[in-house]
Residue, then its C-alpha position, 0 to 999 in steps of 0.5 A: m217324437k221323431w222315431f218313437k210314439t207311445i199310446p196308452f194300451s187302453d186306446v188300442v182297438l186294432w193293432d195297426v201302425k197306420r192307425y196310431s201313428f196318425e195324430k188324434i183329433q182335437s176339439k174344443y168339444p168332448i172327444v167321444k167314441l163314435g160307436m157310443h152314438i150310432q147303431e148298425e142297421s141291417h134289416k133285410v128283405k128278400l126282394a125276390d119273394y115279391p117277384d111282380e113288385e117294383f122296388g126302388i134301389l139306392g146307390v151311393s156316390n162319392k160326389i153326391g152321397i146317396f142317390d135314387a139309382y134305379k127301380e127293378k122288379g123283385a124277380n130280377i133281384n137275387q140278393s136280400y137288400k137292406t132297408m134304408e130309412q130316412g135319416w140313416l147313413a150308408y157307406n161303401p166299406y171299400r170307398v169310404n176313404v174317397g167320400s162314398i158315404g151318404l144320408r138318406t133324406e126326404e128327397h130320396a123316394n127309393e128305400y132299399i140298398s145293396p147288402a154290400y153297404v154298410v148302413f147305420s143310424c144315429k142315437e138322440t145324441l147325434i144328428p145324422d146330417f151333422l155327422f155326415k158333414l163331419f165325414k165330409t171334411e178334409r180333416f175327418n177324411k184323413v181319419i178315415n183314411a188312417s183307419t181303413t185296413g187291408s193290404v190291397r183293398q182298403n176296407l172300413t168295417i162297422d167295428i172299425l168305425k165304432s172305434l173312431d174318435i169324433p168331437l160331439p158338440p151338444i145338440d143345439v150347437q150341432q144344429k147351429i153348425l148345420d144352419k150356418y152350413y146351409s146358409e153358406s151353401r145356399k149361394s152354391k145352389e144359386f150358382a149351380k141353378e144358373s149353370n143349369q140354365i145355360g145348359f138349357e140354353i145350349d140345347a135351345f141354341l142348337l135346335k134353333e141353329l139346325g131348325i129342328n122342333l122336337t116334340i117329346k111324347e108324354r107318357k100316359s097310363g093305360l093302353s096305347f096303340t101303334q101300326f104294326s107296319t111301322i114296327d122294326r124293333w119290339s120294345v116299349d121304350y123304342l115304340f113310345n119314342l118313335s114319333s119323337i124324332d119326326g122333327l129332325q126331318n125338317a132340320k135346316y141341313p141334311l140328315h146323315p147317320i154317323s156311320r158315314y163319318i166313323i173311321e173306326s169304332q172300338y170298345g175298351l179294356s175289360s181288364k180290372a183297374s186299380p185305385e192305386p196310382v200305378g200305370t196308365p189312368m183308365l177313363r170309365m163311365n163315371n168320368i164322362n160328365n156333362s159332355e166333358l171328361d171329369i178326371s177327378d176319380l180315376k183308376y189305373i191299369t198296367l198295360s203291355k207295349n201292344e195294349k198301349k199301341k191298341y188302346l191308348l186314347e188320342k186327341g180328338d177321340l170321342l168316348f160314347n158311354r154305351t152302358n149306364s143308367k137310363e138317364l146316363v147311357g149314351k153320354t159322350a165327351v171328346f178326349k183332349e188331355d196331353e197325358e196318356y190314358t186308356f179306357a174301359s169296356y163300357l166305353i166305345r172310342l170313335k175316330l171320326n173323319n175330321l175333314k168332314l165332321d167337327v168332333d166338338y159339334i157332334n159331341f154337342l148333338f149327342n149330349s143335346p135333345i137330338g141325341r138324347v131322343q134317339i138314345d131313348l129310342i134304341s137303348r135296352q134296359v136290363l137289371g137297371q142298366a141301359n145299353v147301346n151297342a156299337q152297331e146301334l150307335k152307328e145308326f144315329v142320325f144328325p143334321i150335318p152342314d158344311i164343316e165351317t158351319q159346324k165349327k162356327i156353331a160348336n164355337e158358340a156352344l163352346l163359349m156358352k160351355e165355358k161360362q156354364n163351367s165357370l159357374l159350376a167352379q164357383s158353386e163347387e168353391q162355395k160348397i167347399n168353403a161351407i164344409t171347410n167352415v164346419q171343420n173349423a167350427v168343430l176341430s182344432i187343426 
């Protein structure tokens, strides 16, 4: 019907035009209310009651689902956190419409999650992993989008989640669908493994070309000693990693601090951005991935004329992630987009002297063990987040050959990077095909 749609009054759970204008899902399997097959889990622990104990905290990403985020002592955690058992699912009620949902599996060591997440388990009639895969299908994601409420921030409460219709095959059929999914996704993992190997090859290539042999110290339990005369910064990580940079001294080319080549350094905007695609896209720390920009998940901000003049990015700008987890802080990427973009305060924009320094060359070095060991040396960790400020950034040292040699090394690395990205694309395509086949097996489109 073009102008009117009628629904049985018995189907009305929430009064929301968006929700009921969406076409119901169809399947050869019974359609049931999800609430009959899940239950909310809100078991909270006040971690501050155990100030000296270290707790593993989970996070939820729209790309990978549940992940081990960081570890923190109870003394630094003010809120009561939810427990998260294996086989339970958790989602961000304000970002589930973009895929922010995950399943805790045996691969996850951490077991606590922020109370901001909705946590639930499945009853015996529903395999948790089957439901997780169903959530990841394109068709069911549209159901989620149609079911969120709120004029500004879209929200999917546990009550709305329970009211959703889902197809429910028998348990043995659910398992067969999962078995086929993992069989098809195995190729995706093979491509991803090959891609990771090229990443190691790029690092090895850079170290060989620059004549660097880094020795990364292995952590040992118990006491360790260092000479007082060598200490210019009081930090366990700093003292631990200090000797790891000795190999830089034997580089084939002279070492120079990056400050020698920086024309301008600038922190980004601290203004809040919105997921609504209105205004200028703002790059954030999650948009730097594997030494490149990932613009698949953007937020937007409206800029004044003066703000545009000050904060719009230009081609060749190097973006440095100054705040993130210990593993991700210090990642860099080169801005190469044609459209207008700005950047958030967690990033530092560097404008470099391109007559003396090739931006692709220095980007590869920042993301290589040469940059990583220096980031580990100086980054400070507070409440699960590591930080490097602009002044510390300027003190990084790198082997700097002549500009032509830099370009030659960068071009070789870029060719390897292109092959790596091709394998990643094939991995992602296989992953999409596997989840599409789950959709086709369960839902009638």
